[in-house]
Structure formats: structure tokens, C-alpha cells
C-alpha positions as CSV (number, residue, x, y, z in Angstrom):
1,M,32.3,-46.4,-13.4
2,A,35.5,-47.0,-16.2
3,L,36.4,-43.2,-15.0
4,F,36.5,-43.8,-11.6
5,P,40.2,-45.1,-10.2
6,A,40.7,-47.8,-7.5
7,S,43.0,-46.1,-6.1
8,A,40.8,-43.4,-5.3
9,L,39.2,-45.5,-2.4
10,R,40.1,-46.8,0.7
11,P,41.1,-50.7,1.1
12,G,38.6,-52.9,1.1
13,V,36.1,-49.9,-0.4
14,R,34.3,-51.4,-3.7
15,K,32.9,-49.2,-6.3
16,R,29.8,-50.0,-5.7
17,E,29.7,-49.4,-2.4
18,V,30.5,-45.4,-3.5
19,F,27.6,-46.3,-6.2
20,G,25.8,-46.1,-3.4
21,W,27.2,-43.9,-1.6
22,A,26.1,-41.3,-4.8
23,M,22.9,-42.8,-5.1
24,Y,21.6,-40.1,-2.4
25,D,22.9,-37.2,-3.7
26,F,21.1,-38.2,-7.1
27,A,18.3,-39.1,-5.0
28,N,17.9,-36.3,-2.4
29,S,19.0,-33.5,-5.2
30,G,15.4,-32.9,-7.1
31,Y,14.0,-31.9,-3.9
32,T,16.8,-28.4,-3.7
33,T,15.6,-28.5,-7.7
34,V,12.2,-28.7,-7.8
35,V,11.1,-27.8,-4.8
36,I,13.2,-25.3,-3.0
37,T,14.4,-23.3,-6.5
38,A,12.0,-24.0,-9.5
39,V,8.6,-24.7,-8.9
40,F,7.1,-24.9,-5.4
41,A,9.1,-21.5,-4.5
42,A,7.3,-19.7,-7.2
43,Y,4.3,-21.1,-6.4
44,F,4.0,-20.2,-2.5
45,V,4.7,-16.9,-3.7
46,G,2.0,-16.3,-6.7
47,G,0.0,-18.9,-6.1
48,I,-0.4,-19.9,-2.0
49,A,0.2,-16.9,-1.1
50,K,-1.1,-14.6,-3.9
51,G,1.8,-12.5,-4.3
52,A,1.4,-10.2,-1.3
53,P,3.6,-8.0,-0.1
54,W,4.9,-10.2,2.7
55,A,5.1,-13.5,0.2
56,A,9.2,-13.9,0.4
57,F,9.7,-13.0,3.2
58,A,7.2,-15.9,4.2
59,W,9.2,-18.2,2.3
60,T,13.0,-17.1,3.5
61,A,11.5,-17.3,6.6
62,A,10.4,-20.6,6.6
63,L,13.2,-21.4,5.4
64,S,15.5,-19.8,7.5
65,T,13.0,-21.4,10.7
66,S,14.9,-24.9,9.3
67,Y,17.6,-24.4,9.2
68,A,18.1,-23.2,12.1
69,I,16.3,-25.7,14.0
70,V,19.1,-27.9,12.0
71,M,22.1,-25.4,13.2
72,L,21.1,-26.9,17.0
73,T,20.3,-30.1,16.6
74,M,22.5,-31.5,14.0
75,P,25.9,-31.3,16.4
76,A,23.9,-33.7,18.7
77,I,22.9,-36.0,16.2
78,G,26.3,-36.0,14.5
79,A,27.9,-37.5,17.8
80,W,24.9,-39.5,18.9
81,A,25.3,-40.9,15.4
82,D,29.1,-41.9,15.8
83,Q,28.4,-43.1,19.1
84,H,26.3,-45.4,18.5
85,A,27.8,-46.8,14.6
86,A,24.6,-45.8,13.5
87,K,24.4,-43.1,10.2
88,K,22.9,-45.1,7.9
89,R,20.1,-46.1,10.8
90,V,19.7,-42.0,11.2
91,L,19.8,-41.4,7.7
92,A,16.9,-43.9,6.9
93,F,15.2,-41.6,9.6
94,A,15.8,-38.6,7.4
95,T,14.4,-39.9,4.3
96,V,11.7,-41.0,5.1
97,G,10.9,-37.6,7.0
98,C,11.9,-35.7,4.3
99,V,10.1,-37.5,1.0
100,L,6.7,-38.1,3.6
101,A,6.9,-33.7,3.8
102,T,7.6,-33.2,0.1
103,A,4.2,-35.4,-0.9
104,A,2.3,-33.7,1.7
105,L,3.1,-30.5,-0.2
106,A,1.4,-32.0,-2.4
107,V,-2.0,-31.8,-0.7
108,T,-1.5,-27.5,-0.1
109,P,-3.3,-25.7,-2.7
110,R,-6.5,-27.5,-1.6
111,F,-5.8,-24.9,1.3
112,S,-6.5,-21.5,1.2
113,G,-6.0,-18.2,3.0
114,P,-3.8,-18.0,6.2
115,S,-4.1,-21.8,6.8
116,G,-3.0,-22.8,3.6
117,V,0.0,-20.4,4.5
118,A,0.2,-21.4,7.4
119,L,0.6,-25.3,6.5
120,A,2.9,-24.8,3.1
121,M,5.3,-23.4,5.9
122,A,4.7,-25.8,8.2
123,L,6.0,-28.5,5.5
124,I,8.6,-26.6,4.3
125,I,10.4,-26.8,7.7
126,V,10.0,-29.8,8.2
127,S,11.5,-31.5,4.5
128,N,13.8,-29.2,4.4
129,A,14.8,-30.1,7.8
130,F,15.2,-33.7,7.2
131,Y,17.0,-32.8,3.5
132,S,19.3,-31.2,5.8
133,Y,19.9,-33.8,8.2
134,G,20.3,-36.2,5.7
135,E,22.6,-33.9,3.3
136,S,25.3,-33.5,6.3
137,L,25.1,-37.5,6.8
138,T,25.8,-38.8,4.5
139,G,28.9,-36.3,4.1
140,A,29.9,-37.6,7.0
141,F,30.8,-41.0,4.4
142,L,32.7,-39.8,2.7
143,P,36.3,-39.7,4.2
144,E,35.4,-43.4,5.4
145,L,35.1,-44.6,1.8
146,A,38.0,-42.8,-0.2
147,T,41.3,-41.7,0.9
148,A,42.5,-38.2,1.2
149,E,44.6,-38.1,-1.8
150,G,40.8,-39.4,-4.2
151,M,38.6,-37.0,-1.8
152,G,37.9,-35.0,-4.1
153,K,37.6,-37.1,-6.9
154,V,34.5,-39.1,-5.0
155,S,33.2,-35.7,-3.8
156,G,33.3,-34.3,-7.3
157,W,31.7,-38.0,-8.5
158,G,28.6,-37.6,-5.9
159,W,28.0,-34.6,-6.7
160,S,27.9,-34.4,-10.4
161,F,25.7,-37.9,-9.5
162,G,23.7,-35.5,-7.4
163,Y,22.6,-33.1,-10.3
164,V,21.9,-35.5,-12.7
165,G,19.0,-36.9,-10.2
166,G,18.4,-33.4,-10.0
167,M,18.1,-33.3,-13.7
168,L,16.0,-36.2,-14.3
169,A,13.3,-34.8,-11.6
170,L,13.4,-31.5,-13.0
171,G,13.4,-32.9,-17.0
172,I,10.4,-35.0,-15.9
173,C,8.3,-32.6,-14.2
174,L,9.1,-29.9,-16.4
175,A,7.8,-31.7,-19.3
176,Y,4.5,-32.5,-16.9
177,V,4.6,-28.4,-17.0
178,L,4.3,-28.1,-20.3
179,W,1.9,-31.0,-20.9
180,S,-0.6,-29.5,-18.1
181,Q,-0.2,-25.8,-20.2
182,S,-1.0,-27.1,-23.1
183,K,-4.3,-28.6,-21.4
184,G,-4.8,-25.6,-20.0
185,L,-4.5,-26.8,-16.1
186,P,-3.8,-24.3,-13.8
187,A,-0.7,-24.8,-11.1
188,A,-3.3,-25.5,-8.6
189,H,-3.0,-28.5,-10.7
190,F,0.5,-29.8,-12.1
191,V,2.5,-28.0,-9.0
192,P,0.6,-31.0,-6.3
193,V,1.8,-33.7,-9.1
194,T,5.2,-32.8,-9.3
195,M,5.9,-32.8,-5.4
196,L,4.9,-36.1,-5.2
197,I,7.4,-36.6,-8.5
198,T,10.4,-35.6,-6.9
199,A,8.9,-37.7,-3.2
200,V,8.7,-40.7,-5.8
201,I,12.3,-39.9,-6.9
202,Y,13.9,-39.0,-4.2
203,G,12.2,-42.4,-2.0
204,G,13.2,-44.7,-4.6
205,A,16.8,-43.5,-5.8
206,A,17.8,-43.4,-1.7
207,C,16.7,-47.7,-1.8
208,A,19.8,-47.8,-3.8
209,T,22.1,-46.3,-1.0
210,F,20.5,-48.2,1.8
211,A,21.3,-51.5,-0.2
212,L,24.7,-50.7,-1.5
213,L,26.3,-48.6,1.2
214,P,27.9,-50.5,4.6
215,E,28.1,-48.8,7.9
216,R,32.4,-49.0,8.5
217,A,32.4,-47.8,11.8
218,K,32.4,-49.0,14.5
219,P,30.3,-48.7,18.1
220,Q,31.9,-46.0,20.9
221,A,32.3,-46.2,24.3
222,A,29.6,-44.9,26.0
223,G,29.4,-41.0,27.1
224,T,27.7,-38.5,29.0
225,E,24.6,-37.9,26.8
226,A,23.9,-34.0,26.5
227,G,21.2,-31.6,24.5
228,A,21.9,-30.1,22.1
229,W,22.7,-27.2,22.9
230,Q,25.6,-28.9,25.1
231,Q,26.5,-31.1,22.8
232,L,27.3,-28.4,20.2
233,L,29.7,-26.1,22.4
234,A,31.1,-29.2,23.2
235,T,31.4,-30.2,19.7
236,Y,32.9,-26.5,19.5
237,R,35.4,-26.5,21.7
238,Q,36.7,-29.6,20.6
239,A,36.9,-27.8,16.8
240,R,38.2,-25.2,18.5
241,A,41.7,-27.5,18.6
242,Y,41.8,-27.8,14.9
243,R,41.9,-24.2,13.7
244,D,42.5,-25.1,9.5
245,F,39.2,-26.7,9.7
246,M,37.6,-23.6,12.0
247,W,38.7,-21.1,9.3
248,L,37.1,-23.4,6.7
249,L,34.0,-23.3,8.7
250,V,33.7,-20.0,8.6
251,C,35.0,-19.4,4.8
252,T,31.7,-21.6,4.4
253,V,29.7,-19.8,6.3
254,F,30.5,-16.7,4.0
255,Y,30.6,-18.4,0.6
256,Q,28.1,-20.8,1.2
257,G,25.7,-18.1,2.1
258,G,26.6,-15.7,-1.8
259,V,26.0,-19.9,-2.9
260,A,22.4,-19.7,-0.8
261,V,21.5,-16.5,-2.5
262,A,21.3,-18.1,-6.2
263,I,19.4,-21.5,-4.9
264,T,16.8,-20.4,-3.1
265,L,16.3,-17.0,-5.5
266,A,17.6,-17.6,-8.7
267,A,13.8,-18.2,-10.5
268,I,12.9,-15.1,-8.8
269,Y,15.4,-12.6,-10.2
270,A,15.4,-14.3,-13.3
271,E,11.4,-13.8,-14.0
272,Q,11.4,-10.1,-11.7
273,V,14.0,-8.1,-13.2
274,I,15.1,-10.6,-16.7
275,G,11.7,-10.6,-17.4
276,F,11.5,-14.9,-17.8
277,V,8.9,-17.1,-17.8
278,A,7.3,-19.9,-15.5
279,S,8.0,-22.7,-18.4
280,E,11.8,-20.8,-19.5
281,T,12.6,-20.6,-15.7
282,M,12.7,-23.9,-15.4
283,V,14.2,-24.6,-18.4
284,L,17.3,-22.5,-17.3
285,I,17.7,-24.2,-13.8
286,F,17.6,-27.6,-15.9
287,V,20.8,-26.4,-17.9
288,L,22.0,-25.2,-15.1
289,N,22.6,-28.6,-13.8
290,I,23.4,-30.0,-16.4
291,A,27.0,-27.4,-16.0
292,A,27.0,-28.4,-12.4
293,A,27.5,-31.9,-13.0
294,L,29.6,-31.2,-15.1
295,G,32.1,-28.5,-12.8
296,A,31.0,-30.8,-10.5
297,F,32.6,-34.2,-11.7
298,S,35.7,-32.3,-13.9
299,F,36.4,-30.5,-11.0
300,G,36.8,-33.2,-8.4
301,Y,40.0,-34.4,-10.6
302,V,40.9,-30.9,-11.1
303,Q,41.3,-30.4,-7.2
304,D,42.6,-33.7,-6.5
305,R,45.6,-32.8,-8.9
306,I,46.3,-29.0,-8.0
307,G,45.0,-28.4,-3.7
308,H,41.2,-28.7,-2.6
309,K,42.1,-24.8,-1.3
310,V,43.3,-23.1,-4.7
311,S,40.4,-25.1,-6.3
312,L,37.8,-23.9,-3.8
313,A,40.0,-20.0,-4.7
314,G,39.2,-20.3,-8.2
315,T,35.6,-21.3,-7.7
316,L,34.9,-18.2,-5.7
317,V,36.6,-15.6,-8.2
318,A,33.9,-17.1,-10.7
319,W,31.3,-16.7,-8.3
320,I,32.0,-12.7,-8.0
321,A,32.2,-12.8,-11.7
322,V,28.7,-13.9,-12.1
323,C,27.3,-11.4,-9.4
324,V,28.7,-8.7,-11.5
325,I,27.4,-10.2,-14.7
326,A,23.6,-10.9,-13.6
327,A,24.2,-7.3,-11.8
328,M,24.7,-5.8,-15.3
329,V,22.9,-8.1,-18.1
330,S,19.4,-6.8,-18.9
331,T,18.5,-9.0,-21.7
332,K,17.8,-13.3,-21.6
333,G,21.0,-14.3,-23.3
334,G,23.4,-11.7,-21.0
335,F,21.6,-13.8,-18.1
336,W,22.6,-17.3,-19.7
337,W,26.1,-15.9,-19.6
338,A,25.8,-15.5,-16.3
339,A,23.7,-18.8,-15.7
340,A,26.1,-21.4,-17.7
341,I,29.3,-19.8,-14.9
342,A,26.9,-20.1,-11.8
343,G,26.4,-23.7,-12.5
344,L,29.9,-24.6,-13.0
345,A,31.0,-23.1,-10.3
346,M,28.4,-24.5,-8.3
347,G,28.6,-27.7,-8.7
348,S,32.5,-27.4,-7.9
349,S,32.2,-25.5,-5.3
350,Q,30.4,-27.7,-3.2
351,S,32.1,-30.7,-3.9
352,A,35.2,-28.9,-2.8
353,G,33.6,-27.3,-0.2
354,R,32.9,-30.8,1.2
355,A,35.9,-32.2,0.8
356,M,38.1,-30.4,2.4
357,T,35.4,-30.9,6.0
358,G,36.3,-34.5,5.0
359,Y,40.2,-34.0,4.3
360,L,40.6,-31.9,7.9
361,A,37.3,-33.3,10.3
362,P,39.2,-36.0,12.5
363,P,38.6,-39.7,11.5
364,Q,36.6,-40.6,14.5
365,Q,34.5,-38.0,14.9
366,L,33.3,-37.7,11.3
367,A,29.8,-37.1,11.4
368,E,29.7,-35.2,14.9
369,F,32.6,-32.8,12.6
370,F,30.4,-32.9,9.7
371,G,27.2,-31.7,12.0
372,L,29.5,-28.7,12.5
373,W,30.3,-28.6,8.9
374,T,26.1,-28.5,8.8
375,F,25.3,-25.4,11.1
376,A,28.0,-23.7,9.3
377,T,26.1,-24.2,5.8
378,R,22.5,-23.6,7.2
379,L,23.8,-20.5,9.0
380,A,24.9,-19.6,5.6
381,S,21.6,-19.9,4.2
382,I,20.1,-17.8,6.7
383,I,22.4,-15.0,6.1
384,G,22.5,-14.9,2.4
385,P,19.3,-15.0,1.5
386,L,17.7,-12.8,4.1
387,S,21.0,-10.3,3.5
388,F,19.2,-10.4,-0.1
389,G,15.7,-9.9,0.6
390,A,16.6,-6.9,3.4
391,I,19.2,-4.9,0.7
392,T,16.4,-5.7,-1.8
393,W,13.9,-4.1,0.6
394,M,16.2,-0.9,1.5
395,T,16.6,0.2,-2.2
396,G,12.9,0.0,-2.7
397,G,13.3,-3.8,-4.5
398,N,16.5,-3.3,-6.8
399,Q,17.3,-6.9,-6.6
400,R,20.6,-5.5,-9.1
401,I,22.0,-3.8,-6.0
402,A,21.4,-6.9,-4.1
403,I,22.8,-9.1,-6.4
404,L,25.9,-7.1,-6.7
405,S,26.2,-6.9,-2.7
406,T,26.2,-10.8,-2.5
407,A,30.1,-10.8,-4.3
408,V,30.6,-9.1,-0.8
409,L,30.3,-12.6,0.6
410,F,32.6,-14.7,-2.3
411,V,35.5,-11.7,-1.2
412,A,34.8,-13.2,2.3
413,G,35.5,-16.1,2.0
414,L,37.9,-16.0,-0.5
415,L,40.1,-13.5,2.4
416,L,38.8,-16.4,4.7
417,L,40.4,-19.4,3.1
418,L,43.6,-17.7,2.9
419,P,45.0,-18.6,6.3
420,I,43.9,-22.4,5.8
421,D,47.4,-24.7,5.6
422,M,46.1,-27.9,4.6
423,Q,48.9,-30.3,5.5
424,R,48.6,-28.4,8.7
425,G,45.0,-29.1,9.4
426,R,45.0,-33.1,7.6
427,Q,47.9,-33.2,10.6
428,A,46.3,-32.2,13.7
429,A,43.3,-34.6,12.2
430,L,44.8,-37.3,12.2
431,R,47.0,-37.2,15.3
432,S,43.8,-36.8,16.8
């Protein structure tokens, strides 16, 4: 913790609390790294669905369904958590849900045909929805821990710690996969074990969060309970008064759509277009996480120095370069360069976006406004991968055109970032 300055923390916040908060990023990163990106996605398409033409669409449909559920419910959940000062309680519920659903994925190889596909899709929908709830709720703790000037450092520290957790989970899973393959064991044997490893790491590491991170919010006056749609609309109407926050949400939809393509389809692109094999893909994702951790940690200090907006703009330029390079290269070595830049851009852009959200959100409605941020990121996670899949289908399976088209999302995000005035947005948030 010597690299972490106490001046970045709000009065009364201890470093152990920040460590506990960062441990949740450490805990849940294994889920996205192993389940969504490196292992279960490929196994679903090739193992459970037997490589059927509709397999990739079924995978993206399951993810899109979970994101749609989160979009429609997270603002109401966030508002309830704010009103009852219950972010930590709801976070615990989301954590248990994701851990149990992830562990249950281990039984999917026992089923075949439509029942196996349906069970796997259902568990992905449940686990990814609970993961998304947890991601939003842990982000809502950030402004309670960090000062406005230190939010980038704290956010970057959390993201970088998260990538370390992702590398740990993926590294253990990779070791087991290589051992299994050396023994001639099939994917139906080692994939379930990787799901159990991921669930254990998630649940075990999250215990540090619940032991060290206090609930600093105070219960608010009781209000009228509203359904998910009504609460979503009510929160949106309130947020419209914060125009810089709203610009950030629209910007987030576009650039996070591109990031979602990288997270959900990088392994598929590497194997089908560039020619990676499964073990090479896992190593690629592992190294990408190293780059992402370095980017998130170092860029957290940079963005507090040069500003969140300029920092995010720089990462979007890097993402545009990634799309162009990935679309043009044909060798594994060339794709490694694109992956390295993507790793640095991923960690820093994720950190900068979360820090900007905390900077521009009203202090008394943190969970509620982070619920809107989650709405934007999940909408992006529907738009990005589905657009990639649609372009691939329309071009006869040409994923190079699809990845080049993804650059348009980052260009749009960059243009939508320009109208944001950080000082004006912060003053509006504090006036509330």
C-alpha cells in the first residue's frame, strides 16, 4: 500500500477499507476472464452446441438477455440500496448468486442436445446478471472512499487489482487445462473444474470485502416504492438535470460497446481468424490481463494529473488503433501487438470511465446513478457484440470487416466525450 497515497482518501477512510473494496474487483474478475472470455465461451460454442451455425448467436443472445435484465432492474435496486443504506447487503446477495450459478456451470457437460444448451444459457443469464449487479454496487462505494482529486488513483488501483485476480484465476485454470490435456482428458472433464475454481476464488476473495469495507451511507427518508420501469424513468428524469453526466452515459454506450466486443469475442477472433489454438488463446488472455493491470494502475495516477476526460480520450484513440491493427494483421505476432495495446487501453478506459461516473454523480444518489451507468454499460454490451455478429453474418463470415467496423464505436465515443465539462458537471453534482 506504500504506492497508495492517503491524500487520495476521504477523511476517516482507512487504507484497509480501500483494500477491502479493491478485493471485490480481485474477486469478480475471474468470472469475466474465465467464464465470459477465455474458457466457457469457446466450450459453449464447440462443446455444448457442437459448433452449430446458431451457436455463436445463442451465446450472445444469452449474454444480451442478462444485460437487458440488469438494464431494467439495476436503477431500482440502486435506489433501494441508497434509501436503506444497504449497498453492502445487496452486494452480498449478488455475490452469492453469481458464485452459485458459476459453480452450477460445472454440471452442464452432463447434459446433451437442447437441454444442455438451454441449461447453459440459463446459468449464463443468471450468473452474468448477478455479476453485473455486483459490479455496479461496488462502483457505488468509490465516491465514499476517494476524494474528487484522488478518484482516478483509487479507481485505477481497484481495476489493476482486479486484473491480478483475473490472472490468478486464469493461471490456475490454464495450469489445470494443460495438465488435463497432457493426460488426454477431454474438455468435458477440465472445463467443469475451471468453473469450480473460478467460483471458489470469487467467493473466497469477496469475503475480504465484506470483512473490511463498511457501509458508510445513512438511511434516507422513506419514499414511494416504484417498479423497475418507473424507477428507471424517474432516475433518468432526475439525471437529465446533470447534462455532463448524461453526455458521459451516451459516450459510455458507444465506447463500452467496443470494449464489450473485445471482452466477449477476442478469443473467438484469435482462434478463427488468426489461427490460435485454445492453450495459446488462454496465454494471450493472461498476458492481456497483465497489460490491463499495468494500464489501470499507472493510468489512475496519470488521469488525476491530466484529467479524467483527457485520459479517457487517449484510451479511445488507442482502441481505434487496436481495431485497425487487428483487422490488418495476419500473423500471430502481429495480433500480439494489438492485444498488448488492447490490454493497456482496457484497464485505463475502464478505470477512467468509472472515476468519471463517480466524479459527476450526486453524492446522495451514488448507487442510483451508478445504476444508470450500469444501464449504459449493459446496453453497450448488447449493441457491441450483436453489431459485430450482424456484420459478420452480412459479410459472409468476414470478421476482419466486423472488427474494423468496431472502430466506429470508439470514434463515436470520442466525439461524444468532447462536450463534457468536468468542472461544470462536478459543481452540478455537489449542488444537489
